[in-house]
C-alpha positions in Angstrom: 0.0 0.0 0.0 1.4 3.4 -1.0 1.8 6.3 1.5 -1.2 8.1 -0.1 -3.4 5.0 0.1 -2.4 4.5 3.8 -3.3 8.1 4.6 -6.7 7.6 2.9 -7.2 4.5 5.0 -6.7 6.6 8.1 -3.0 6.2 9.0 -2.7 9.0 11.6 1.1 8.6 11.9 1.7 9.0 8.2 -0.7 11.9 8.0 1.0 13.7 10.9 4.4 13.2 9.2 3.1 14.5 5.9 1.7 17.7 7.6 5.1 18.2 9.3 6.9 17.8 6.0 4.4 20.4 4.4 5.4 22.8 7.1 9.1 22.1 6.3 8.3 22.6 2.6 9.6 19.2 1.7 9.1 18.7 -2.1 8.0 15.1 -1.7 5.2 16.3 0.6 3.7 18.4 -2.3 3.8 15.3 -4.5 1.8 13.4 -2.0 -0.8 16.1 -1.7 -1.2 15.9 -5.5 -2.0 12.2 -5.1 -4.5 12.9 -2.3 -6.3 15.9 -3.9 -8.8 14.0 -6.1 -10.2 12.5 -2.9 -10.9 15.8 -1.2 -13.9 18.1 -1.1 -16.2 16.1 1.2 -15.3 17.6 4.6 -17.0 20.5 6.2 -14.5 23.1 7.4 -15.1 25.3 10.4 -13.0 28.3 11.3 -12.9 29.2 15.0 -11.2 32.6 15.6 -11.0 35.2 18.3 -8.5 37.0 20.6 -6.1 35.1 22.8 -7.8 33.9 26.0 -11.2 33.8 24.5 -11.6 30.1 25.1 -11.2 28.8 21.6 -9.5 25.6 22.6 -12.1 24.8 25.2 -14.9 25.4 22.7 -13.1 23.2 20.2 -12.8 20.5 22.8 -16.5 20.4 23.4 -17.3 20.7 19.7 -15.3 17.6 19.1 -17.3 15.7 21.7 -20.6 17.0 20.1 -19.6 15.9 16.6 -18.3 12.6 17.8 -21.6 11.9 19.6 -23.2 11.9 16.1 -20.6 9.4 14.8 -18.6 12.0 12.7 -14.9 11.9 12.4 -13.2 15.2 13.4 -9.9 16.8 12.4 -8.5 19.8 14.2 -5.7 22.0 13.0 -4.7 24.3 15.8 -2.5 27.2 14.6 -0.1 28.4 17.3 2.6 31.0 17.5 6.0 30.1 16.3 8.9 29.4 18.7 11.7 31.8 17.9 14.2 29.0 18.7 12.8 25.8 17.1 10.5 27.3 14.5 7.8 25.0 15.7 4.5 25.6 17.4 4.9 26.9 21.0 1.8 25.2 22.2 1.8 21.6 21.0 -1.2 19.3 20.4 0.0 17.2 23.4 -1.3 19.9 25.8 -4.6 20.3 24.1 -7.8 18.3 24.4 -6.3 15.3 26.0 -9.5 13.4 26.5 -9.6 12.8 22.7 -6.1 11.6 22.5 -7.0 7.9 22.2 -10.0 8.4 20.0 -9.2 7.0 16.5 -12.0 9.2 15.1 -10.2 12.4 16.1 -7.0 13.9 14.6 -5.5 16.9 16.3 -2.4 18.7 15.0 -0.7 21.9 15.9 0.7 24.1 13.2 3.2 27.0 13.6 2.5 30.3 11.9 6.1 30.6 10.8 5.7 34.2 9.9 2.3 33.8 8.1 -0.1 36.7 8.7 -3.8 36.5 8.9 -4.0 34.1 11.8 -3.3 30.9 9.8 -0.2 28.9 9.0 1.2 28.8 5.5 0.7 25.0 5.3 -2.9 25.0 6.4 -4.4 24.7 2.8 -2.6 21.4 2.2 -3.1 20.2 5.8 -6.9 20.5 5.2 -6.6 18.5 2.1 -4.7 15.8 4.0 -7.4 15.5 6.7 -10.2 15.7 4.0 -8.6 12.8 2.1 -8.3 10.8 5.4 -12.1 10.9 5.6 -12.7 13.5 8.2 -16.3 14.6 8.2 -15.6 17.9 10.0 -12.3 19.9 10.1 -11.9 22.6 12.7 -9.4 25.4 12.1 -8.5 27.1 15.4 -6.6 30.3 14.5 -3.6 31.7 16.4 -5.6 34.5 17.9 -4.0 37.7 16.6 -7.1 39.9 16.6 -8.2 42.2 13.9 -5.9 41.0 11.2 -7.1 37.4 11.5 -9.3 37.2 8.5 -7.6 34.6 6.3 -9.8 31.9 7.9 -12.7 33.1 5.8 -10.9 31.8 2.7 -10.5 28.4 4.2 -13.7 27.7 6.2 -17.3 27.2 5.2 -18.5 28.6 8.5 -16.5 31.2 10.6 -17.2 31.3 14.3 -15.9 34.4 16.2 -15.4 34.0 19.9 -15.6 37.0 22.2 -15.3 37.5 25.9 -16.3 40.4 28.2 -13.4 42.3 29.8 -10.9 41.9 26.9 -11.8 45.1 25.1 -14.2 43.3 22.9 -16.8 46.1 23.2 -14.4 48.3 21.3 -13.7 45.5 18.7 -17.4 45.3 17.8 -17.2 48.9 16.4 -14.4 48.1 14.1 -14.2 46.5 10.6 -12.2 43.5 9.6 -12.6 40.4 11.6 -16.1 41.3 12.8 -17.3 41.3 9.2 -16.3 37.7 8.4 -18.2 35.9 11.2 -21.1 33.6 10.4 -21.7 33.0 14.1 -20.8 35.1 17.2 -20.1 33.4 20.5 -19.8 35.2 23.8 -17.8 33.0 26.1 -17.8 33.4 29.9 -21.1 35.1 29.5 -21.7 35.0 33.3 -18.9 37.6 33.8 -19.4 41.3 34.2 -19.7 43.1 30.9 -21.3 40.2 28.9 -24.7 42.0 28.7 -23.0 45.1 27.3 -21.0 43.1 24.8 -24.2 41.3 23.7 -26.0 44.7 23.1 -23.0 46.0 21.1 -23.1 43.0 18.9 -26.9 43.2 18.4 -26.5 46.9 17.6 -23.9 46.2 15.0 -26.0 43.5 13.4 -29.0 45.8 13.3 -27.0 48.5 11.6 -26.0 46.2 8.8 -27.9 47.0 5.6 -28.0 43.4 4.5 -26.7 40.0 5.6 -24.8 37.7 3.3 -27.2 35.2 1.6 -30.0 36.4 3.9 -28.2 34.8 6.9 -28.2 37.0 10.0 -25.3 35.8 12.2 -26.7 34.6 15.6 -25.2 35.7 18.9 -24.9 32.7 21.2 -23.9 32.7 24.9 -21.7 30.2 26.7 -21.6 30.2 30.4 -19.0 29.1 32.9 -17.0 26.0 32.1 -17.2 25.2 35.8 -20.6 23.7 35.0 -19.5 21.3 32.2 -23.0 19.7 31.6 -24.6 23.1 31.0 -21.6 24.2 28.9 -21.9 21.0 26.8 -25.6 21.7 26.2 -24.9 25.2 25.0 -22.1 24.0 22.7 -24.7 21.6 21.3 -26.8 24.6 20.4 -23.8 26.1 18.7 -23.3 23.0 16.6 -27.0 23.1 15.6 -26.5 26.7 14.4 -23.4 25.7 12.5 -25.4 22.9 10.8 -28.2 25.4 10.0 -25.7 27.8 8.4 -24.2 25.0 6.3 -27.7 24.1 5.0 -28.2 27.8 4.0 -24.9 27.6 2.1 -26.2 24.6 0.3 -29.7 25.8 -0.4 -28.5 29.2 -1.9 -25.4 27.9 -3.7 -23.2 30.0 -1.5 -21.1 27.0 -0.8 -20.0 26.9 -4.5 -19.0 30.5 -4.3 -16.9 29.9 -1.2 -15.3 26.9 -2.8 -14.3 28.9 -5.9 -12.9 31.7 -3.7 -10.9 29.2 -1.8 -9.6 27.6 -5.0 -8.5 30.9 -6.4 -6.6 31.6 -3.1 -5.0 28.2 -3.1 -3.8 28.6 -6.7 -2.3 31.9 -5.9 -0.5 30.5 -2.9 0.8 27.5 -4.8 1.9 29.7 -7.7 3.9 31.9 -5.3 5.5 28.8 -3.7 6.3 27.2 -7.0 8.0 30.4 -8.3 9.6 31.7 -5.1 10.6 28.7 -3.0 13.1 27.3 -5.5 14.7 30.7 -6.0 15.2 31.2 -2.3 16.5 27.7 -1.9 19.0 28.2 -4.6 20.2 31.5 -3.2 20.6 30.0 0.3 22.5 26.9 -1.0 24.9 28.9 -3.2 25.6 31.5 -0.4 24.4 34.3 -2.6 21.7 35.2 -0.1 24.3 36.2 2.5 26.0 38.5 -0.1 22.7 40.1 -1.0 21.8 40.6 2.7 25.2 42.3 3.2 24.4 44.7 0.3 21.2 45.8 2.0 22.9 46.2 5.4 25.8 48.2 3.9 23.3 50.3 1.9 25.0 49.5 -1.4 21.7 48.3 -2.7 18.1 48.0 -1.5 15.6 45.1 -1.3 13.5 46.3 -4.2 16.4 46.7 -6.6 17.8 43.3 -5.7 14.3 41.7 -6.0 13.8 43.2 -9.5 17.2 41.9 -10.6 16.5 38.4 -9.3 13.1 38.5 -11.0 14.6 39.4 -14.3 17.3 36.7 -13.9 15.1 33.8 -12.9 12.1 34.6 -15.1 14.1 35.4 -18.2 
């Protein structure tokens, strides 16, 4: 059985290794993704975003349980900050959602941003394809939590869930553009805390001010109480899952899903094109030692990044 066939059969070890190689930009990893790609397109992709400390991992943990209770297989890609020393994710999947560690129907993997902006890791596109080809019914993308700039998740997910909490300045965030505009569902976590009512009113005011809602879907605002009461918390997360399912049905009924798939395909083609053109050039410059010489020119002010980039473009694309 080939590696691609083993991954399609659910080999977690090989899938995890492939995702690691994708992060490392291993050329063989891209070839494997090409083999897997025809078997993708079946999974639902959820994007869970919000500021650090909003409780995204806790909500993800309970969403996994909710989907598993219906017999669905769940993949989680948790995007974490990059370690400045190792280049890997600072928060590993070993410290997340431990109660699912032995469940063969759950795959959890941490990805490091490695300088990628927008809240997602550069390898996330292909990592989603890997989990999709494995047969995961639902894939949850938990973003790094960088705040307003964290909008790339809308290009990868069918449904975007924005988690907010009182007391973290979220009342101000509701008045801003950007990340607030991409959410399909709003969650107010820790809704038993002071300021939750004000945050709820701010969100409702923002939604009421909107001239129209995409595809006629008005994003609901749902409340999650204290995790100290796990049974009640689980029931509320179940309501969140029902709303996610309702949103997905709207996407199907109004052919919005097709539009989002085309938008995602355009983004992925652009990302792959940049990687195909740029990565080999950078690799050659590094291996030949020319990169160090070019860097010295910039530091010494004998040239500038734009001039050097134009010269390299002309040389390699001639």
